C-alpha positions in Angstrom: 9.4 119.5 178.8 13.0 120.8 178.4 14.7 121.9 181.5 15.9 125.4 181.9 19.6 124.4 181.6 18.9 122.5 178.3 17.0 125.5 176.9 19.8 127.9 177.8 22.5 125.6 176.4 20.5 125.2 173.2 20.1 129.0 172.8 23.8 129.7 173.7 25.4 127.0 171.7 26.7 128.2 168.3 24.9 126.9 165.2 26.8 124.4 163.1 27.9 126.0 159.9 26.4 124.5 156.8 28.7 122.8 154.3 28.8 124.9 151.2 28.8 123.3 147.8 32.3 123.1 146.5 32.4 122.7 142.7 36.2 122.2 142.7 35.8 119.1 144.8 33.2 117.7 142.5 35.3 118.5 139.4 38.3 116.8 141.1 36.3 113.6 141.8 34.9 113.6 138.3 38.4 113.8 136.9 39.8 110.8 138.7 36.7 108.6 138.3 37.7 107.5 134.7 41.2 106.5 136.0 39.7 104.6 138.9 37.3 102.7 136.6 40.1 102.0 134.1 42.4 100.6 136.8 39.6 98.6 138.3 38.8 97.0 135.0 42.1 96.7 133.1 44.4 95.9 136.1 42.5 94.3 139.0 39.7 92.9 136.7 42.2 91.3 134.4 44.2 89.9 137.4 41.0 88.3 138.7 40.3 86.9 135.2 43.8 85.5 134.9 43.4 83.9 138.3 40.1 82.3 137.2 41.6 81.0 134.0 44.5 79.4 135.9 41.9 77.2 137.7 40.3 75.9 134.5 41.2 73.3 131.9 41.7 75.8 129.0 44.4 74.1 126.9 43.4 75.0 123.3 42.4 77.9 121.2 38.8 77.4 122.1 38.0 78.4 125.7 37.4 75.6 128.2 36.1 76.9 131.5 35.7 73.5 133.2 37.0 73.6 136.8 40.4 72.2 137.4 41.3 73.6 140.8 45.0 73.9 141.7 46.0 71.1 139.3 47.9 73.5 137.0 49.9 74.8 139.9 50.6 71.3 141.1 51.9 70.2 137.7 54.2 73.3 137.5 55.8 72.7 140.8 55.9 68.9 140.8 56.1 67.7 137.2 57.4 70.5 135.0 61.2 70.5 135.1 61.5 73.4 132.7 59.4 75.6 135.0 61.5 74.6 138.0 64.7 75.4 136.1 63.3 78.7 135.1 62.6 79.6 138.7 66.2 78.6 139.6 67.5 80.8 136.7 65.3 83.7 137.8 66.7 83.3 141.4 70.3 83.3 140.2 69.6 86.3 137.9 68.0 88.2 140.7 70.8 87.6 143.2 73.6 88.5 140.7 71.8 91.3 139.1 70.9 93.1 142.3 74.3 92.5 143.9 76.2 93.7 140.9 74.1 96.8 140.5 74.4 97.7 144.1 78.1 97.2 144.2 78.9 98.9 140.9 76.4 101.7 141.5 77.8 102.5 145.0 81.4 102.5 143.6 80.5 104.9 140.9 78.6 107.1 143.2 81.4 107.3 145.7 83.9 108.3 143.0 81.6 110.9 141.5 80.8 112.3 145.0 84.4 113.6 145.1 83.3 116.3 142.8 85.3 115.4 139.7 86.0 118.1 137.1 84.1 116.1 134.4 81.3 114.9 136.7 78.6 115.9 134.4 80.1 114.1 131.5 80.6 110.9 133.5 77.0 111.1 134.9 75.7 111.3 131.3 77.8 108.3 130.2 76.7 106.1 133.1 73.1 107.0 132.7 73.0 106.7 128.9 72.1 103.0 128.9 68.8 103.8 130.6 67.8 105.7 127.5 67.4 102.4 125.5 65.0 99.6 126.2 65.8 96.1 127.3 65.0 94.9 123.7 67.7 97.1 122.3 70.1 96.1 125.1 69.5 92.5 124.4 70.1 92.8 120.6 73.3 94.7 121.1 74.7 92.3 123.8 73.6 89.3 121.8 75.8 90.6 118.9 78.7 91.3 121.3 78.6 87.9 123.0 77.7 85.9 119.9 80.5 83.2 119.8 80.2 82.7 116.0 81.3 79.4 114.4 84.4 77.3 114.5 85.6 78.9 111.3 84.5 82.5 111.9 84.4 84.0 115.3 82.2 86.9 116.1 81.8 89.6 118.8 84.2 89.3 121.7 85.6 86.1 120.4 86.6 87.9 117.2 88.4 90.5 119.2 90.3 87.7 121.1 91.3 86.2 117.8 92.7 89.4 116.5 94.6 90.0 119.7 96.1 86.5 119.7 94.1 85.5 122.7 92.2 82.6 121.1 92.5 80.5 124.3 89.9 82.9 125.8 87.3 82.1 123.2 84.0 80.9 124.9 80.5 80.0 123.9 79.3 82.8 126.2 75.5 82.8 126.6 75.2 79.4 124.9 77.1 77.8 127.8 74.6 75.8 129.8 76.3 76.6 133.1 77.2 80.3 132.8 74.7 81.5 130.2 72.5 83.3 132.8 75.5 85.5 133.7 75.5 86.8 130.1 71.9 88.1 130.7 73.1 89.5 134.1 75.9 91.3 132.4 73.6 93.0 129.9 71.1 93.9 132.6 73.8 95.4 134.9 75.1 97.5 132.0 71.7 99.1 131.6 70.7 99.5 135.3 74.0 100.3 137.1 73.7 103.9 136.1 70.3 104.1 137.8 71.7 102.8 141.0 74.6 105.2 140.8 72.2 108.1 140.5 70.2 106.8 143.5 73.3 106.5 145.7 74.7 109.8 144.5 71.6 111.6 145.5 71.8 109.9 148.9 75.4 110.8 149.3 74.8 114.4 148.5 72.0 114.5 151.1 74.5 113.5 153.9 75.9 116.6 155.7 79.6 117.0 155.1 80.0 117.9 158.8 79.3 114.3 159.9 82.0 112.8 157.7 84.5 115.6 158.4 84.0 115.2 162.1 84.8 111.5 161.8 87.9 112.2 159.8 89.1 114.7 162.5 88.6 112.0 165.1 91.0 109.8 163.1 88.6 107.6 161.1 89.9 106.4 157.7 87.9 106.7 154.5 86.8 103.1 154.8 85.6 103.6 158.3 83.7 106.7 157.3 82.0 104.8 154.5 81.2 101.8 156.7 80.1 103.4 159.9 78.5 106.7 158.7 77.8 106.7 155.0 76.3 103.2 154.5 73.9 103.4 157.6 72.5 106.7 156.3 72.1 105.2 152.8 69.9 102.4 154.1 66.6 103.9 152.8 68.2 104.3 149.4 69.4 100.7 149.4 66.0 99.4 150.4 64.2 101.4 147.7 66.8 100.3 145.1 66.5 96.7 146.0 62.7 96.9 145.7 62.9 98.4 142.2 65.6 96.1 140.9 63.9 93.1 142.4 60.6 94.0 140.7 62.5 94.3 137.4 64.3 91.0 137.8 61.3 88.9 138.9 59.4 89.8 135.8 62.2 90.0 133.3 61.2 88.9 129.8 62.2 91.3 127.0 66.0 91.0 127.7 66.1 87.2 127.6 63.8 87.2 124.6 66.0 89.6 122.6 69.1 87.7 123.5 67.4 84.5 122.5 68.8 82.5 125.4 65.4 81.2 126.5 63.8 77.9 125.5 63.8 74.4 126.9 67.0 73.4 128.5 68.6 76.8 127.9 70.3 78.7 130.7 68.4 81.9 130.1 64.9 80.5 130.5 62.9 82.5 133.0 59.3 82.3 134.1 58.3 85.3 132.0 59.6 83.8 128.8 58.2 80.4 129.6 54.8 81.9 130.3 54.9 83.6 126.9 55.8 80.3 125.1 53.3 78.3 127.1 50.4 80.7 126.5 50.9 82.1 123.0 52.9 79.3 121.3 51.6 76.2 123.0 48.1 77.5 123.6 48.0 76.2 127.1 46.2 79.2 128.4 45.3 77.8 131.8 48.9 76.8 132.6 50.3 80.1 131.3 47.8 82.0 133.5 49.0 79.9 136.5 52.6 81.0 135.7 51.5 84.6 135.5 49.8 84.4 138.9 52.9 82.8 140.4 55.0 85.7 139.1 52.5 88.2 140.5 52.7 86.5 143.9 56.5 86.7 143.9 56.4 90.4 143.0 53.7 91.2 145.6 55.7 89.3 148.2 58.6 91.7 147.6 56.6 95.0 147.2 53.7 94.8 149.7 55.8 94.6 152.9 57.7 97.7 151.7 54.5 99.6 151.0 53.1 98.6 154.4 56.2 99.8 156.2 56.2 103.1 154.2 52.6 103.8 155.0 53.2 103.1 158.7 56.3 105.4 158.8 54.2 108.2 157.1 51.4 107.7 159.6 53.7 107.9 162.6 55.5 111.0 161.2 
């Protein structure tokens, strides 16, 4: 039998409100289910399929699902000199590309932050390259940097000839040592405006009172930039590095359009090598292994950033 106290508590405790049927919630769930299914199948499902293919012996047009373990990965890192060179090229491209974009973007942002009279015009000019794709950028810069022949110079070399500066003629992106810098030049031309916009937005978010107080205390413009502006721009720098690093690690279309890839060529990168290995050589298992390696590199860059972002949002 229930005690008197339990009976009183039961009678006096308020009844729990019943959850009412919410059609809007059901409609919202129904709307996102197709996207969830599509992502699960066409993103994560295909990633899993690519990972499986990389562990097989598929090296012809006809599928071959015989188990090969990590042999494809071992051959890439131990025996394939072209793949190793493509990794080195990609590392050099990433370092120079990110460094040049950050430096040039910050410089342009600092200049525009001084509220120039034609600021809108300059912003449009600097952001214009982002309106074209990497394919278009590659074709244009390939024409600009095309050295031509010994009898007929082209591009920049033709300009040097007409200006009487023939001693500056160079093979540009055909040079085995500096060819990757030609790709960097084209990529920086396209993405420097983006970094400029990111830094300019960060500069405009910094209160003018902070910098003005530092100037009143006798700080020079360089000290204001180094001790006040740059520390406050750290989140912008991190976000920009993540985005540019993601672009650089999977670069393919720019090098393909400039046609600096291929065996023993300075512009060969893993993305271009993966394309040639898979769709021209029909080595599907090896090409899948290259794709998984590229995925791991990108994930290594992005996942720590996402984890730190989620933690910061949870603590806020």
